N, C-alpha and C positions, 0 to 999 in steps of 0.2 A: 410610409406614413399610413396608407390605407390598411396595410396588414396590422399595424400597431393599434389603430382605432377599432378595427374589427375584433382584435383580441381583447381590448379593454371592454368592449360591449359584451363579449361572451363572458368575461370575468365577472361583470356586474350581474349578469343573469345567474351565474353559478353561485354567487353569494346569497341569492334568494332561494336556491334550490334546496329542498329537504335532503338531508344526508341519507345514505342507504339504510341506516338503522331505523327508518320510519319516524324519526324525530320530526315534529312539525314546526319546530322553532327555526326561523330562517338563519342560515349560517352567515356570520359577518366575516370580516377580514380574517384570513387563516391564522394570522399571528396572534389573534385573541383566543383561538380555540385551545382547549386543553389537549385535544387529540388531533394532531395534524395527520394528513394522509399523504404519504410520500412514496414516489416511485424512484428507486435507485436503478440506474442503467449502467450496465457493464458488458463488454464484449463477451466475456466468459467467466466462469467461476472455477477455473483450475488453480492449482497452487501458485501463488504469486503475491506481490505487494498489493495490487489493486483488489484482488479477491479478499485478502485479509482485511483490508480497509472496509470493504462492503460488509463483510460478516461482522466485524467489530461494531461498525456504525449501526447496521440493521438491528443487531441484538440489543444494543444500547437504547435505540429509539423505542423498540418494543417494550423494554423494561421500564421506560418512562411513560408508557401509555399511548404511544403513537401507533398508527397503522402503517405498516411498511410492506411494499411490494418490490420485488426485484425482477427487472426485465433483462434477460440475458439469453445467450445461445446455449446455456447449460454448462456442465462441467462436474468434476469429481467432488466439489464442495457443496453442491446444491443441497444435499441432505442435511448439512449443518444448519442451513438457514431454515429448512422446513421443520426441523426439530424445535426451532425457536418460535414457531408460529408465523413464519414469514412465507407468503405465497410467492412462488417463482413463476414467472410468465415466460414462455419460450418464444424467442425472436431469432431471426436469422441475421445476427449482427457480428458474427466472428469473421471480420474482414479488415483489411488494412486501410482501404481508401474510403473517405467520406463521400466520394462521388460515385461509388459503386452503384449501378442502377438497381441491384437487388436490395440494397438498403432501404430504398423508398417503398418497396413492397411491404415493409413492416408497419407503415403508417396506419392503415385501417385497423390492424390488431391493437396497436398501442392506443389509438383513439377510442376504441371500444372499451379498453381497460380504464382509461381516464374518465370516460363518461359513466360507466357502470359503477365505479367505485368512488366517484366524486372526488377525484384526486386534487389536492391543493398545489402540489409542486413536483417537478421532475428534477432529479439531481444526477447529471451525467458524469461519468468517470473518464471518458476517452473522447477524442475528436469525432470518431465515428458515431458514438451514441449521442454526442452533443448535436451533430447534424440531424439525427433522427428526432431528438427532442425539439430542436428549433423548428423543424418542418411541421411537426405535430402541433406545436404551440400556435402556429399561424391559424390552424383550422379550429382549435378548441379554446384558445385563450389561457390555457394552463401555463404559468411561467416556468422557466427552467434556469438552472445554474449549473456550475461545473466545479470539479476539483482538478487542479493541475498537479500531477504526481511526479513530474520530472522536467526534463528539458526537451525543447523542440528546435529543429533547425529553422531559422527565420526563412520565410517563403512568402512570395507575393500573395499566394492564395490564402494564407493565414491572416494576412492584413486585410485583404479584400473581403473575406468572409471569416471574421474572428471566431464566432461560435463560443464565446465565453459565457453567455447568458447574462442574467441580471447581476450576478456576483460570481467571482471565481475564488475558490479557496486555494491558497498556496500552502503546501505542507511544511515548508521551511523558509528561513530568511533568504538563502541563496535562490530559491525558486521565486520568491517575491522580486528579487533583483532581476532575475531572468525575464520575468513577465513584463516588468516596466522598461528594462533596457533593450532587450532583444525583440520582444513581441509587441512593444509599444502599447501595452494595456494601461489604461488610465489608473493611477494609484488608488483612486477612490473606489474602484470596482474590485480591488484585491483585498482579501481578508486572510491574515495569517492564522491558520488553525493546524498546528502540528498533529500528525498521527498519534493515536493513543494505543496503549497496550492494556489488554485485560490481564491484570497481574495474577488473577486466580488461575489462569491457564499456564503460567510460567513461574517456576519456583526453583530455588537452588536445591540440589540433591545432597544428602549426606554422603560421606565417603562409602558407607556400606551400600546405600542405594545405587550410587554410581557404579560400583564394582559389580553389583548384581545385574545391572543393566548391560554392562560390558560383557559379562559372562554370556548373556543371552545372544549377544551379537558376535560372539567368538573372539572377543578382544581380551587381552591380559592387563597387566599393570604398566605397560609401556606408555610414554607420553603420547597424547592424542590431540591433534589440532584439526580444524575443519572449517568448512564453509557450506552454507545453504543458500544457493543462488542459481538462477538460470545460467546455462552454459553459453555465455555470449561475451564478445570482446570487452564490453564496458565493465564487466565484473572482475576482470584481471586474474582469472584462474591461471593463466600461463605464468604469471609472475610468482604466484604461490607455489606452483610446481617447481619452478627454478629455485625458489627459496628453500624448499624442502630438501633439495639435493645438497644445499649448503648446511642446513640444520643437522643433517645426518652425520656430518663430520664431528659434531659435539654430542648429539643424541642419536646414536646409530640405530636404535630400535624405534624411533619416532614413526607414528602413523599419521597420515593425512586423509581425512574422510571428505569426499566431495559429493554433496547431495544436490541433484538437479538434472534437468534435461535441457537440451538446446542444440543449436546448429553447430557448436564447436566440439561436440562430444568426440567424434572420430579424431579430430586434430589434437585434442588434449590427451586422449589415450595414446596416440602415437608419440606425443612428446614424452609421456611417462615411460614408454618402452625405450625410446632413444636414450633417455637419461638413466636407464637401469633402475627405475623406481617402481617396478611392477608390484613388489611386495610392500612398498611403503605408502603408495598413493592408491586409495581404493575408491571406486566410483559406485554410487548408488542412485537409483532413480528418485525423482522427487516424491516426497511422502506428504500425507495430509496432516500429520501430527509432528510439527517441528519441535515441540517441547520435548518429545522423547529422544530425538537424535541429539539435541543440544546437551542432554544429560550425559552423552558419551564423551564429551570433549573436555580437555583441560584449558584450551585456548580457542576462541573463535577468531577467525581471520576474515577481513573484508578488504581485499586489495583493489577496490574499485577505481576506475579512471574517472568516473563521474557518478554522482549519487544525489537524488533529490532530497532524501533524508536518510534512508538506510533502515528499512523495517526489520530486516534480518538481524542487523546489529542491535537494534532496540530489543528484539526478542531475546538475543543472547545476553544482553546486559540485564534484562528483567529476570533471566535465569541465574544471575549471579556469576556469570563467566567474565574473566578478563578478556577484553576485545582488542585486537590489533587491527588497525584500519588505516587506509590512505587518508591523508589530510586534504580531502576534497569535499565540495558541496555541503550537504546537510550533515555529513559525518563530523564536520567541525563544530556543529551545534551540539552533537551528542557526547563527544569524547574530549575531556580535558586531559591532555597528555600527562601521564604519570599518576593521575588521580582516579579517573573512571575508566582508564584504558590507555592504550599507546597509539600514537600517530606516527606514520612514516610517509616519506615522499612517494607519490604514485610512480609506477613503472620502474621501481628500484628493488630488484629481488635480493640484492646483497644487504641493503638496509632492512628489508623485511625479515630476512633470515636472522640478522643480529638481534633484532628486537624480540622475535619469537624465542630465540635461545635465552635471552635475558629473562623473559617472563617464565619460561619453563624451569629455569635454574633457581628461581626464588619463589617457592610455593607460598610462603607466608605473605609476601607482597602481592602475589597474584590473587590470593584469596581476599586480601584487603581491597584491591581494586574492584573485584567482583562484587563485594558487599556495597561499596560506594556507588558502583554502577547501578545496581538494583535500586538503591535509595534515590539516586538521581532520576531514574525513569519513573519511579513511583511518585516523585514530587513534581516532575515537569511534564511527563508524557503519559499520564494515566488515561484510561478510557473515559473517565468522568470529565476530565478537562476537554477532551476532544468533543464529547457530546455537548457540553455547555457552549463551546465555541460554535459548533455547527448549528445548533438550535438557534443561537443568536443570529446567524446568517440567514437561516430560514425565515425567521420573523421579520428581518429587514427586507428580504425579497418580497414576502407576502404583504408587506406594508407599503410597497411602492405604488405610485401612480404611473400612468403611461408616460408622463412628462419626465419621470426620473430615469427612464430606460433609453439606452442608445444601442 
């Protein structure tokens, strides 16, 4: 209670403080301002779903006239944000535990940013950064909120110290269910705002463009399937590799491209060797421009065991690719079986192989599914819809009084 009252007092003081642009007009509640000042917090900005989310959101907020700062430990995608006029602040937050003592050493640097830039709101993307935001909020009164990008194992620590902030964005309906059922978050704190895709960054390629791209990668006219995902158990790469062994019986020249890094790399490559698929399954490191590698594929495959929403699948669909995915989590929100893609049971390489064969065998139907998939993403998962929803949450958070917060 003392911390909450202290924070509310500081917030009242901030509302009367001139903004850094030397404007002498007192700033009222942040939700009334045309230009909110937001700090997005993420552990790192290497290729991945959260990084893509931060980049899409940050660019969109800037395009609408808001001031955006990203606090992170850095990464290969920092330059993308800097080119958009977003300032990145370096913090030591690339860690797994929210009680790591080194995390709290970042508080002075974050507080300095919040004060110097008169920040209205902190938006954390992980539990580690939520702990940092919550700790900093105690000292300066700047409120924070979070986005839940997937699933967590229920744990007493998460219930004792929830760290969800004033509101928590859930990226899909299954994540909403997870938060209320497993994490015991009050429904009124949760807002469903699905990820959005910048459609300008992803587009279908013509046959000539696709073949020219394949030529540069040393590929021919053989059927090509693939996946862009971290090499971890939950993404189901092993089942895709097993499925490719079966697909080869019908399409002997099929290629499977696997883009990504992760802890299972050695194990998966050994599996490929054991199955005699060295020439069929090709591994590539993660790359910054997924739009280019998606253009190499005839079919995108997402055999996940669990998925909060499935950003890679969304990007493939936005690129006009037929997508074969496991019927789990947020993928059920994205794919209508037989219309915008195909769904298969998880952990079933035989079923996966049969569906991949079916899609490869009927190119006309595959193209139709790809076109409908892009239209579906444009209609339901655009960057603009994500921005509208997120800004609505920001205004709600900034319009709350201390009595509204738990």
